[in-house]
C-alpha positions as CSV (number, residue, x, y, z in Angstrom):
1,M,107.5,12.4,-66.0
2,I,108.5,10.8,-69.2
3,G,110.2,7.4,-69.1
4,V,108.8,6.1,-65.7
5,D,107.3,2.7,-66.0
6,T,104.4,3.4,-63.5
7,L,102.9,-0.1,-63.9
8,G,106.3,-1.7,-63.3
9,V,106.9,0.3,-60.2
10,A,103.4,-0.5,-59.0
11,A,104.0,-4.2,-59.6
12,K,107.2,-4.1,-57.4
13,L,105.3,-2.4,-54.6
14,G,102.3,-4.7,-54.9
15,E,104.5,-7.8,-54.8
16,A,106.4,-6.4,-51.8
17,A,103.0,-6.0,-49.9
18,D,101.7,-9.4,-51.0
19,T,104.8,-11.2,-49.9
20,A,105.6,-9.0,-46.9
21,T,109.1,-8.5,-48.3
22,A,110.9,-5.1,-48.0
23,I,112.4,-3.5,-51.1
24,P,114.8,-0.6,-51.6
25,Q,113.5,2.9,-52.2
26,L,112.5,3.4,-55.8
27,A,112.0,7.1,-56.4
28,A,115.7,8.1,-56.9
29,E,116.4,5.0,-59.1
30,V,113.5,5.4,-61.5
31,G,113.2,9.2,-61.3
32,L,109.8,9.6,-59.6
33,D,108.5,13.1,-58.9
34,V,105.3,13.7,-56.8
35,P,102.8,13.8,-59.7
36,T,104.2,10.6,-61.2
37,A,104.2,9.0,-57.7
38,Y,100.5,9.5,-57.5
39,G,100.2,7.8,-60.9
40,V,102.0,4.8,-59.4
41,Q,99.7,4.9,-56.4
42,A,96.7,4.8,-58.7
43,A,98.1,1.8,-60.6
44,L,99.0,0.1,-57.3
45,V,95.5,0.4,-56.0
46,Q,94.1,-0.6,-59.3
47,R,95.8,-4.0,-58.9
48,R,93.8,-4.4,-55.7
49,L,90.6,-3.4,-57.5
50,D,91.3,-5.8,-60.3
51,R,91.2,-8.7,-57.9
52,G,87.9,-7.7,-56.5
53,E,88.5,-5.1,-53.8
54,R,86.3,-1.9,-53.7
55,L,87.4,1.7,-53.1
56,I,85.7,2.9,-50.0
57,G,87.5,6.1,-49.0
58,L,90.7,8.1,-48.7
59,K,93.2,8.7,-46.0
60,M,95.6,11.5,-45.2
61,G,99.2,11.1,-44.3
62,L,101.8,13.3,-42.5
63,T,99.2,15.6,-41.1
64,S,101.1,16.0,-37.8
65,R,104.5,17.4,-37.0
66,A,105.2,14.2,-35.1
67,K,104.6,12.1,-38.2
68,M,106.6,14.4,-40.4
69,A,109.5,14.3,-38.0
70,Q,109.2,10.5,-37.6
71,V,109.5,9.7,-41.3
72,G,111.6,12.7,-42.4
73,V,109.3,14.3,-44.9
74,D,107.4,17.6,-44.8
75,E,104.4,17.6,-47.0
76,V,100.8,16.4,-46.4
77,I,99.9,13.5,-48.6
78,W,96.8,11.3,-49.3
79,G,96.1,7.7,-50.2
80,R,93.3,5.3,-51.0
81,L,91.4,2.9,-48.8
82,T,89.8,-0.4,-50.0
83,D,87.3,-2.6,-48.3
84,A,89.9,-5.4,-47.8
85,M,91.9,-3.0,-45.6
86,R,89.1,-2.6,-43.1
87,V,89.3,-4.7,-39.8
88,P,86.3,-4.9,-37.5
89,D,86.5,-3.0,-34.3
90,G,88.2,-5.4,-31.8
91,G,89.3,-7.6,-34.7
92,V,92.5,-9.5,-35.0
93,V,95.4,-8.8,-37.4
94,D,98.4,-10.9,-38.1
95,P,101.7,-9.0,-37.8
96,A,103.4,-11.7,-39.9
97,A,101.3,-10.5,-42.9
98,Y,103.2,-7.2,-42.9
99,I,106.8,-6.1,-43.1
100,H,107.1,-3.7,-40.1
101,P,103.6,-2.8,-39.0
102,R,102.9,0.2,-36.9
103,V,99.7,1.6,-35.4
104,E,98.5,5.1,-34.8
105,P,95.3,6.8,-33.4
106,E,93.2,8.7,-35.9
107,V,89.8,10.4,-36.4
108,A,87.5,9.0,-39.1
109,F,84.7,10.7,-40.9
110,L,81.7,9.1,-42.7
111,L,80.7,11.3,-45.6
112,D,77.0,12.2,-46.1
113,R,77.6,14.2,-49.3
114,L,80.4,15.3,-51.4
115,P,82.0,18.5,-49.9
116,E,83.0,21.1,-52.3
117,P,86.6,22.1,-52.6
118,G,87.3,25.1,-50.3
119,E,84.0,24.7,-48.6
120,P,84.2,26.6,-45.2
121,V,85.0,24.5,-42.2
122,G,81.9,26.0,-40.6
123,D,79.7,24.1,-43.2
124,F,81.5,20.9,-42.5
125,T,78.8,19.1,-40.4
126,S,76.3,19.2,-43.3
127,A,78.8,17.2,-45.4
128,V,79.7,14.6,-42.7
129,R,77.2,12.0,-41.4
130,A,79.3,10.8,-38.5
131,V,82.7,10.8,-36.8
132,A,84.5,8.0,-35.0
133,P,87.8,7.1,-33.3
134,A,90.0,5.0,-35.5
135,I,93.3,3.1,-35.7
136,E,95.4,3.0,-38.8
137,L,97.9,0.2,-39.3
138,I,100.7,1.4,-41.6
139,D,103.4,-0.7,-43.2
140,S,105.9,0.9,-45.5
141,R,107.1,-1.6,-48.2
142,Y,110.5,0.0,-48.1
143,A,113.5,-1.4,-46.1
144,D,114.0,0.2,-42.6
145,F,110.7,2.2,-43.0
146,R,112.7,4.9,-44.8
147,F,111.6,6.7,-47.9
148,S,111.4,10.0,-49.8
149,L,108.2,11.9,-50.4
150,P,107.6,10.4,-53.9
151,D,108.4,6.9,-52.5
152,V,105.7,7.0,-49.8
153,I,103.1,8.5,-52.1
154,A,103.7,5.7,-54.6
155,D,103.4,3.2,-51.8
156,N,99.8,4.5,-51.1
157,T,101.1,6.4,-48.1
158,S,102.0,3.1,-46.3
159,A,98.3,2.2,-46.0
160,A,97.8,-1.4,-44.8
161,A,94.7,-1.7,-42.6
162,F,92.4,0.3,-40.4
163,V,89.8,-0.1,-37.6
164,I,86.9,2.3,-37.0
165,G,85.2,2.5,-33.6
166,P,81.5,3.4,-33.1
167,W,80.1,6.2,-35.2
168,S,78.6,9.2,-33.4
169,P,77.2,12.6,-34.4
170,V,79.9,15.3,-35.0
171,P,80.5,17.2,-31.8
172,A,80.6,21.0,-31.8
173,G,84.4,21.0,-31.7
174,L,87.0,18.6,-32.9
175,D,90.1,20.9,-32.7
176,N,91.5,20.0,-29.3
177,L,90.3,16.6,-28.1
178,G,92.7,14.5,-26.1
179,V,94.0,11.3,-27.8
180,L,95.6,8.2,-26.2
181,L,97.1,5.2,-27.8
182,E,97.3,2.3,-25.4
183,V,99.2,-1.0,-25.9
184,D,98.4,-3.8,-23.5
185,G,96.6,-1.4,-21.2
186,R,99.6,1.0,-21.0
187,V,99.7,4.4,-22.5
188,A,102.1,4.4,-25.4
189,Q,101.4,7.8,-27.0
190,V,99.5,10.9,-25.8
191,G,98.3,13.6,-28.3
192,S,95.5,15.9,-29.4
193,T,93.4,16.2,-32.4
194,A,94.9,19.7,-32.8
195,A,98.0,17.8,-34.1
196,I,95.9,16.9,-37.2
197,L,96.4,20.2,-39.2
198,G,95.1,22.1,-36.1
199,D,91.7,20.6,-36.6
200,P,90.7,17.2,-38.3
201,R,88.1,19.1,-40.3
202,R,90.9,20.9,-42.1
203,A,92.4,17.5,-43.1
204,L,89.1,16.7,-45.0
205,D,89.3,20.1,-46.8
206,E,92.9,19.4,-47.7
207,G,92.2,15.9,-48.8
208,I,89.4,17.1,-51.1
209,R,91.7,19.7,-52.6
210,L,94.7,17.4,-53.1
211,A,92.8,14.4,-54.4
212,G,90.9,16.7,-56.8
213,R,94.2,17.6,-58.5
214,H,94.3,14.0,-59.6
215,G,90.7,13.8,-60.7
216,V,89.6,11.9,-57.5
217,R,86.3,13.1,-55.9
218,L,85.2,11.8,-52.6
219,E,81.8,10.0,-52.6
220,S,78.8,9.8,-50.3
221,G,79.3,6.9,-47.9
222,W,83.1,6.9,-48.1
223,V,85.3,6.8,-45.1
224,F,87.9,9.5,-44.6
225,L,90.8,9.0,-42.2
226,A,92.0,12.5,-41.2
227,G,95.5,11.6,-40.1
228,A,97.4,10.5,-37.0
229,A,97.3,12.5,-33.8
230,T,100.5,11.0,-32.5
231,A,103.6,9.2,-33.8
232,A,103.1,5.5,-34.7
233,V,104.3,2.6,-32.6
234,P,105.4,-0.9,-33.7
235,L,102.7,-3.6,-33.6
236,R,104.1,-6.6,-31.7
237,P,102.7,-10.1,-31.9
238,G,100.0,-10.6,-29.2
239,A,99.6,-6.9,-28.4
240,H,96.2,-5.4,-27.7
241,V,95.9,-1.9,-29.1
242,R,93.3,0.7,-28.2
243,A,92.8,4.3,-29.4
244,V,90.9,6.6,-27.1
245,V,89.6,10.0,-28.5
246,E,87.9,12.4,-26.1
247,K,84.2,12.7,-26.7
248,L,84.3,10.1,-29.5
249,G,85.1,6.8,-27.6
250,T,87.5,4.0,-28.5
251,A,88.6,1.7,-31.3
252,S,90.7,-1.4,-30.8
253,L,92.5,-4.3,-32.4
254,K,94.4,-7.4,-31.3
255,A,97.6,-8.7,-32.9
256,A,97.8,-12.4,-33.4
257,S,100.6,-14.1,-31.5
C-alpha cells in the first residue's frame, strides 16, 4: 500500500514492546492492509535481528475458533520467532516486562527438512524430526488487547515468548489429543488438538503456504508453533503455568512475583 511508513510503524510497535507500554491501534490511522501489515512485521522483527537475535522459527495465530472469538478476528495468521523469545522449560518470566501477558497451550514441531507447499499431511512425519508440548506467552502491544487483523499481523501476531517441553517422536495421530492448561495446579482451560485447524499438522501446511506468499521458507532445525488449543489466560505474578498434551507430555513456566 502506497504511503505507509512501514519502518515508522515498526518502530512504534518495537518501542511499545521494549518499554512495555500499550499504544492505540495503528491500522486504521495509517491505512494498513494485510500485505502491508506483513511488511511491518518483517521490519519489526528485523529490528530484533539487528540487535543480535536470530530467527529460529515461525508461529501460527488464530488457528482455533476459541482464539478467533477471543480477539474478534477470523483469519489464520503467522508470525516469526527469535532465539530471545525462547524460555527454558520450567523457566521464569517477569510479567512486568510485558503489557498484558497471556499464556496458552500449544503443539510445537521441530523441522527435519523443508516441507514442500501443499505436501500431503500423510507425508508429514518425514519432514518433522520431533513434536513437543509448548506454551506461548502472547502480549499484544495495543491497548486493551484489542486490534484489527492488520494490527495484530503487524505486531508479529502478539508474539512475546515461548516454552517447549521435551521433544518426542511424532505419534501416529495428532488430531484429537486432550490438552489442559493448568495455573497453580488448577485446570484453567481444557481443549483438544483438534481445535488447531482440526489437526496441528494442517497448521504446518498452512504456515508454509502463507509464509511462502511473502518469500519466507521454513528451514531445517526451525521450531514451528502450530497454534493454541484453547483460549489464552492472563499471566499473573507468581503463577506457575503448565501445559499438558496427551501423549506428548508437559511444558511449564513460572511467573516472577
